[in-house]
N, C-alpha and C positions, 0 to 999 in steps of 0.2 A: 498808718500811717497813710489817703486816696480821695477822689471824688471831684466832680465839676459842678458848679452851682448852676441852677436853672429852675424854671417853674414847671411843676408837674403839669403836663398838658393832657388833652383828651386822649384816652387809650382804653383798651378793654379793662373791665374791672378785674383786679387781682384779688384772689381769695386770701383771707387771713392766714390760712395754712401755708400758702406759697410765700407770703411775706416772712412768716416765722421761719420757714425752712431756709430761705436765703440769709436771713439775719443770723441764724444759728451757725450756718456755714461759715460766714465771715467771722463771727465772734470766736468760734472754736479754733479755726485755722490760725488766726492772728493771736489769740489769747495764749496758745501753747508757746509762742516765741518769748513769752515772759521768762521762760526757763533760761534762755540765752542771756537775758538781762540780768537775772539773778547771779548767773555764773560770772558775767563780765563785771558786775558791780562788786562782787566779793573779790575778784581778781584785782580790782582797782584799789582795794584796801578799805572799802566801806564795810561797816559792821552789818550783821544781820538785820538789826533794828533800822539802820539807815537805809539799807536797800529796800526793805519793806515799806518804810515811810515814804520813799520816793514814788513807789508804785501806788500807794494809797492816796497820796496827796497831790502829786504831780500828774500822774496818769496821762502821759502823752509820750508814747514809746520812743520816737525819734529824738526828742529833747532829752529824755533820760539816757539814751545811748550816747548822745553827744557830750552830756555832762560827765558821765563815768569815763568815757573815752579820753576826754581831756585830762581828767584827774589821773588816769592810769599812765598818761604820757608825762606826768609830772607838772602839769599846768597849774597856775594859780587858781584857787577855788573861785575867786570873783570873776576871773576871765572865763572859766569853764561855765559858770552860772550865767554869764552874759550871753555866751554862745547858745546855751540851751534856751534862754529866754527868747532870743530873737528867732530861733527856729520855731518856737511855740507860738509866736504871734499870729501865725496863719490861722489858728483856731478862732481867733477873734473875728476874722473875716467870715469863717464858716458860721459863726454864731449870728452874724447880722442877717444872713440868709435864712438860717434855720429858725430864727425867732419869728419870722413871718409865716413860715410853712407850718410850724408846730402850734403857734398861737396858744402857748400854755398859760395856765393861771399864774399870776404874779408870784404866788407863794412858792411854787415849785421850780421857778426859773433858775434860782441859784443852784439847786441840786442838779438840774438838767444840764447847766452850763459846764459842769465837771465832766460830763460825758460827750462834750462837743469835740470830737477828734476826727481824724481822716475817715476811719471806717464807719462810724455812725452817720457821718455826713453823706458818704457814698451810698449807703443803704437807704437812708431817708430820701435823698434826691431821686432815687431810682423808682419811687412809688408814685402812682398817678393821682392819688387822692389823699386828703389829710389824714384819714383814718390809717391808711397804710403808712404814711410818713411817720406818724406817732408810734405805731406798732413796730415798724422797722427800727426806728431810732431807739426805742425802749429795749427791745429784745437784744439788739446788737450791743447796746451799752451795758446792759446788765450781764450778759454772757461774757463779754470781753473783760469787764471790770473784775468779775469774780475769778475768771480763769487767769488773767494776767497777774493778779495778786497772789493767787495760789501757786502758780508756776514760778513767780519771782522768789517766793519762800522756798520752794523745793530746789530751785537752782542755786540760791545762796547757801542752803544747807548742804547741798551736794558739793559745791565748790569748797566749803570748809572741810568736808570729809575727805576729799581727794588731795587737799593740800595745794601745791603749786599749779595753778591753772595754766601757766605758760608752758609747763613741761608736757601738758596734754594737748596743747594747741587750742584750748578753749578760749584764749584771749581773742581769737579771731572770730568767735561765734557772734558777738554783737555786731561788728561791722558787716559780717556776711548776711545776717538777718536784715539789717538796715538796708543794704543794697538790694536784697531780694524784694523788699517791700517798695523800694523806690523805683526800680526799673520799669514795672508795668505802667507807671504814671507818666513816663516820658514818651508821649504820643506824637507831639508835633516837633518840627525841626527847631523851633525856638526853644522849646523845653530841653531838647537834647543839647543844644548849643549852650544853654545856661548851665546844665549839669556838667558838660565837658569843660567849660571855662572854670567852673568852681573846682573841679578836680585838679586842674592845672595850677590854679592859684593856691589851693590848699596844700598839695604835695610839694609844689615848687618853693613855697615859703616855709615849709616845715623845718628845714635845716637852719634857717636864719632868724626865725622869730620864736618867742616863747611859746610853749605848748598852749593850745587853746585860742591863740591870736589868729593863726592861719584860717581857722573856721570863721571868725568874724570877717576877715578880709575876703574870704570866699563868697560871702554874702553879697559882695559888690558885683558878682557875676550877673545877677538878674538885671539891675539897672543898666549895666554896661551893654548887655546884649540887646535890651529893649531900645536903648539910645541909638545903637548902630542900625537896628532894624528900622527905627523911625527916620533916620537920616537917609537910608536907602529908599524907603517908600516915598519921602519927599523928593528925592532926586529923580525917581521914576515919574512922578507927577509933573515935575518941571519939564522933563524931556518930552513927555507926552503932549504938553502944551505947545 
């Protein structure tokens, strides 16, 4: 679920081995959290096949956690899917930047698009040259895809074996992993303000709105914070004049 868009600039040449090492580190570290998704998904009432299909076909961790979390809370499937969809739209913006940097042949673009997620974007954008961008993207995507799906399977099987996941406290595994992935991304004051307001909206509206709807309302935190920030910047400019 990470990364900030930019153009790889002049820098010392990075060896293929270093790129692969970095990509494997990210892929393995994040891929193992698929176990938490498998457990959470099974705890939300999804079958083994449904859990595995989500990881195989959707393959964007935050959206998957949002979907099963809303379902586990008793939310309407359409509302839960809408929340997951809006959360996943960020990948489309990643794709706009990566399409320029990767410059892949047209035939493989649909396959590569399936791997456009936070982690592959972060690793790709960290490379100084196109060869490194392609290598980092490919190794991260392949490692993460294989591990995420394998651990989803193991997590779902494990949850079925132990029975009630709530009794073991494993229902909290998904949100905990999601927050652990999100926290390092909140670097600026604006990002922290958006996250804080989203938490207030989401938790504050949880008792009064149907499950899944607070997540959609929390999405308004970003435009609200940016609007306030723009007004303050405009006011400062006016006072400076």
